[in-house]
N, C-alpha and C positions, 0 to 999 in steps of 0.2 A: 715549228708550228705552235701557236698559242695554246695554253692550257686553261684559258678562261672558261668559266661556266657558260653554258649555252646562251644564257640571257645576255651575256656580254660579248657574244661571238662577233657581232657586226660593229657595234659602236660602244664607246666607253662612256658610261653614265654614272659610275660609282667608284669611289676610292677603294683600293684593295691593299691590305697590309702585306700579303705575300703574293707576288705576281711574277710570273716567268714569261719572258719574251726574249727572243733571239738567244736562247740558252743562258740568259742572265736572270738571276733572282733579284727582283726589284721591289720597291714600294711604289705603288701607283697612287698619285694624288690627282683627282679630277676636280676641276673648278670651272664654274660658269663665267668667271671673270678673266680667265686666261684666253689668249688668242694664238699663242704659239706654244711649242713643246719646250719644256725646260728640263735640263739634266743637272742633277746635283749628287755629289758623292761626299758623304759625311761619315767619318769613323768607319770607312769601308763599306757603308751601306749606300746602294744606288737608289736614288729617288727620281721617278719620272713625273713631272708636273705637266698635265695635259689639259687641253680645253674639253669641256663637256661635249659629248657626242662625237669625239674624234674617231674615225674609222680605225679599227685594230690594225688593218693592213698598213695604214699610213704610219702608225706608231712603230710597227715592226721594221718598216723601211728606214725610219729615222734612227732607231736604235742600232740597226746594222751599220749605218753610216758612221755612228759614233762609238762603235764597239771597242775599237783599239784604245781610244781615249779613255773610255769608262773603265776598262780593265786596268790600264796603267795607273789611273788615279786611285783605283781600289787597291792595287798592289802597293803603291807608295804609302797609302794610309795604314794598311794592315801591317806594313813593315816598321811603322813608327813604334818606339817604346811606349808602353803603357804609362799614362800620366801618374806621377807619384802622388801619394796622398799625404797632405800636410797633417801633422799632428799638433793638437793643442796642448803642447807640453813645453816646459822651460827648455830653451836652447834650440828649438826648431827654427829654421829659417823661413820667413814669410816675405815674398817680394813686394816691393812698392816701386812702380815705374822702373823696373829692371834692377833695383837695388835690394839686396838681401838684408832683412832686418831680423835680429835674433829675438825671439819671443820670450818675454818674461811675465809669468802670471803673478799677480799681486792681489792680496785680500785688502780691500779698502772700504771706506765708509760710503763712497759713491762709485758708480761704474763709469768708466771712460777708457779711452785708449790714447796714449801719447807716445811720441817718438823722441828719444833722447840719443843723439848721435846714431849709432847703428843698432840700437835696441828698441824693441816694440813692447811697451809696457801695457798689458791688458789688465786693468783694475776692475774687480768686481766685488760686491759685498759677499758676506758669508752665505747668504741665501741664493746667490746667483752662481753657484759652482757647478751647475749641471752643464753637460755638453751643449745642450740646446741654447742655454743662456750665453755661453761663451761664443758659440757660432753666430748667434743673432747680433751680439755686440760687434763682432769682427766684420760681419757682412755690412752692417750699417756704416761702419767706419770706412770700409772700402768704397761704398757708394758715395760717401761724402768726399773722399779723396778724388774719385773719378769725376764727380760733378764739378768740384773746384778746379781741376785741371782743364776740363772741357771749357768751362766758362772763361778761364784765363787765356787759353789758346784761341778760342773763337774771337775773343776781344782783340787779340794780337792780329790774327789773320784778317779780321774785318778792316783793319787799317791798311793791310798790304794788298788784299785782293780787291781790285777796283769794282768788280760786279757785286761784291758782298757789302750791303749796307743795312742800316737798321730796318728799313722798310721790307727788305727781302727775307729777313730772319723772323722765324716764329718762336715757338717755345723750345727750350733746350732741356732735355731730361736724360736720365740714365735709367737703364732697366736691364734685366737679364734676358738675352736672346739665346735661343737654342742653336741657331745656325748662321748668325751674322754678327758683325761687329758694330754696325751703325746703320742708320737709315735717314732719309730726308724725304719729307712729304711734299706734295705739290703746293702746300701753303707755307712751306719754309720751316716746318717743325723738324727739329733735329733730335734723334735719339741715339744713344751710345750704350754699348754693352759695358757695364761697370767692371767686368772682369779685366778690361783693358788697363785698369789701375795696377795690375800686376806686370804688365808688359813694359819694355823699355820705352823711354819718352819718344824716341824717333818713330816707333811703331804707333803709339797712341796719336802722335801728331799727324802721321800719315792718314789715319782714319778720319781725323777732324778735317783735314784739307780735302780728303776724298768726298766727304758729305757736303762740304761747303761748295765744291765744284758742281754738285747737283743742283744748287740754287740757280745755276745758269743752264745746265744741261741735265735733264731728267732721264738720262740714258747712259749707256757705256759705249757710245760711238767714238769715232776718231776725234771729233772735236772735244769730247770730254777728256780723253786721255792726253790730248795735246795741252789742254788747260792745266790738268793735274801735273804734267811734266814741268810746266813753267814754274810752279810754286813748290813742287816736291820732286826735284830731279832724280833722287835716289829712291823713288817710291817702290821700285822693283825689289830692293833689298828688304823693305818693310813687308811687302807682300810675301816674300819668300820666308821671312821670319815667322809670319803668321801661319804659313803652310807647314813649316817645320816644328813650330813650338806652340801654336795656338791651342793644341790639345792639352797642354800643360797648365793653361790658365783655368784653374778649377777651384771650386770652393766646396770640397767634400772632406772636411777635417774629421779626424777620429781622435779620440782621447788616448 
C-alpha cells in the first residue's frame, strides 16, 4: 500500500525525494513532458520517472511488474566496489582513453598539461598550487581531450555511416552528465560526457556511434539496435564495460 500523503493518494502531481511503492524505496520524478513510465537505477538508487497526473494504482502495478528487474539492478550496483579516489600527487595513475598515465606535478612559469610517453606532466605556477587550481586545470584538460576525440571519431564515422552527413549533424559539445554518457537532440546536436576521456577507446567509440545512430532513429527500437550492430558489432562488450566500470570514471581528486 502506498505511503504517499493524502494529497497524492489518487494521482501523482509532484516529485518526491523519498517515495515508497511496492515495498521499494524510490525517488519519484514527475514531469508534464513524459508520456510513459521510466525506470532508472543509478548507484543503487531506484528512480521512477512518471507522467504528471498518473494514477498511483497504475504506477504500483507497473512497479510490481518490474520489481524483480529493479531489485537485481540494485543488487548488482550495490555489489560494485566503491570508486577509487585519484590523488593529485606525484606517481598517481590517471587514465586517458584506457591508458594509465603517471602524474608528475611541476612548478613552472605557465600552467599547462602535457603527456610525454606514459607521464602526465601537470605544470602550474607557484601561485596555483591549491587543490582547486590543480583540479580545474586537470578538468579542463580532460574536456579538451574528450572534445578532440569526439570530433575525430565523428569525422571518421561520418564517412562510414551513409545516413550521417553534414546536414544531419548539429553542434558537438562535451559536458558533465550525472546519469548518461551522451545525447542526441532532434536537431542533430550531439553532447558527450567528458568523463569518457578516461574510458578505453572502444567504449568511447561505442558511445559516439550510439549517438550518431540516433540521427536516423530517435528511439531505442529494433531498427536502432540493428543499425548500431552494423557499425559496432561488439557494442555489448562496451555496454557491459560501462555497467561494470562506469562508476570509476570520476573526477573527485584529493590532495
